[in-house]
N, C-alpha and C positions, 0 to 999 in steps of 0.2 A: 041873751045873757050867756056869758062864758064863766065857768067855774073851774078852779083847780083844786083837786083833792089830794093833799100831800100825805103820803103813807097810806095808800088805799088798801093795802093788804088784799084780802079776797074779794073786795069790791062791794060789800053789802051796803055801806053808807053811800058810796059813790053812786050806785044804781038808784038808791032811794032819792038822792038829790037830782039825778037825771030825770026821774019821773015827775019831779016838780017843775021842770023847765023843758017841756016837750019841744018848744021852738028854739031852745038854746042848745048848748053843748058843754059837756064836762069832761075834763081830762084827769084821770087818776094816775098818780105816779107812785112807784115803790122802789126802794133802794136795791132790792134784788128781784130778779125776774121770776123766782119760783112760784109765788102765789098768783101771777098774772094769768096763766091759762085758765085757772079755776074762776077768776074774775070775769074773763071773757065768756066762759061757758055759762056762768050765772046770768050775765046780761042777755045772752041768746035765749036762755030758758024763759026769761021774763019778758022777752020781746022788746028790749030796750036797745035802740040803735044809736042814740045821740051821746055815746060815751066812747072814749078811747083810753086804753091802758098802756102804759109804757114805763120803762125804767127811768129813775130820776133821783137826784140827791138834793134835798132841801137846802143844803149848805152851798149848792152851786146849781141853781135852776137854769135849765137850758131854754129859757123863754125870753122874749124881748121885754123891755120895760113896758108897764102900763098895758098888759095883755088881758087880764082877767077882771071881771066885776066882783068876784068873790074868791078868796083863797082860804081854804079850810084845812085844818089839821086836827086829828083826834088821836090823842095819846102818842104823839110823835116826838115832841121836843125833849121828852125825858130820855129818849134813846140816842140822842146825838151829843157830841162833845161840845159843840158851840151853839146853844139854842138862840143866843142873841143874833148870831150871824144868820141862822135859819129864819128868824123873824125879819131881819133886814132884807133877805132875799124874797120872802113872801110879800113884804111891803113894796119892794122894787117892781115886782111883776103885777101888782094890783093897780088898777086904774085909779086916777084921782076921784075921790068920792066913793070909791069901792070899799069893801069890807074884808078884813082879815079876821077869821074866826078860829079860835083855838080852845081846846078843852084838854086838861091834863089832870090826872089823879093827884089828890093832895094828902090823903091818909086812908088807912085801912083799919077795920076793927073786926075781930073774929070771936065767935062763941061756939063751943067752949074753948077756952085757952088751954094749951098744953105745953109741956117742955119742948116737944118736937116742933110745934107750930111757932114757938118763940125762936127756936133755932132757925127755922125756915125764914122768918122775917129778918133776922140778923144776917143770914147768908145772902138774902135778896139785896140788902144794902151793900154788903161787902163786894158782891159781884158787880154791882153798878159802879161802885167806887173804883174797882180795878179796871173797869172799861172806860173810865173817865166820863160817865154819863150822870144824869140827875134824876134819881128816883123820886116820884111823887112831888113834883114841883108846883102843883096847882095853886098853892097859896102865894106864889111869887111871880107868876107869869105876867102879871100886869107891870111889874117892875122891869122885867126883861123887855116888854113891849116899849116902854118909855126909853130904855137904853138903845133900842133898835131904831128910834127916831119918831115914834108916835107921840103926839102931844098928850099930856095927862088928861085933858078934858075930852080927848077923842078915844079914850080907852074905857070901856064899860065892863064892869065885873059882875059876875053872878056865880052861883054854885049849882051843882047837880049831884045826883047820887045813884048808886046801884045797890040793890039788895038781893042777895041770893039765899033763899030759905026753903023753897019747895024741893022735892026730890030731884026734879028735872033741873032746877036752877043749881042745886048743889053739884049735880053730876057735870053740868056744863062748866062750872067754875072750878070746883075742886078736882074734877077729873082731868082738866087741862093741866093744872099744876102738878098733879100726880105724874102725868106723862113727862112734863118738862123736867121733873126731878131726876129722871133716869135716862133721858135722851134729848138731844137737841142742844141749842146754843147755851142755855142756862147751865145745863149739866156739864157741858164741855168746859165752860169758863170756870166753873166751881172746882172741878176735879183737876183739870190741866193747870189751873192757876194755884193749886195747892191750898185752896180754901176749904175743901172738904174731901173726904174719901168716898169711894164707891159705896161702901157700907153706910156712910152717913146719908148719901143721897137715896139709897134704898129705904132707909128709915124715914126720911122726909116724905117719900112717895107713899109709904104705908100710912103715915099720919094723915095725909090728905085723903086717902081712901077711907080711913076711919071716920074722918069728918064728914065725908059724903054720906056714909052709912048711918050717921047719927041723926035721928029724926029731930033733935033739938038744934042741929047745926044752923048757924046764921053767919053771914059775912056781909059787911057793909063797906062801900068805897065812897068817899067824898071826893068830888071833883071841883077844881077851879075852872072858870070859863071867862074868856074875854072876847068882846067884839070891838075891833079897832077900825075906826073910820080913817081912811087914808086921805087926809086933808093937805097933802103935800102938793098944792097947786102952784 
């Protein structure tokens, strides 16, 4: 079996999939090369050798038609300007009878709510809009799949969820957003795009830290999922 993992990031999902197909091979691609050294190191640490990591753009995949048995993307389409083109490319490189598997967030819920957390959510959408991307599209990815050429009867929908409630879970989730509010791509787009000031971003970072420290803190994410059978024979 040959699998393509689109938007592999640090490689955690890619390596999990590689361990399921010891006689097969998986290729993980990421738009930027920055996370790939860590992905290769993680594979080496876990003794996984049937995996390759390389740069790649889902909107212009550098693979021949009908190359992979499974093409997988997790939280990727929401970050690109043309998700239908991305799905067309995933379908193109998938073998007849193969699967295209996609999971995207659909909505978020936070407790306790606060004015600052509401501001963060509003800014999250504004930044995505300014970049021409599609935040939380999980409820409509099956529609994109049909527009990309999959027949309606070949697209199977489901849902999944995340819940962050324990101290470690809150630190993992909220700590990440606290950092992203003061440095990195989200911060740069917000400040340089005139959507928020540096002081605004510091306030959002503090709000996330306060949420992490709140023993009653809870955050839920609903995902939309699709399995698309490539019956383009």
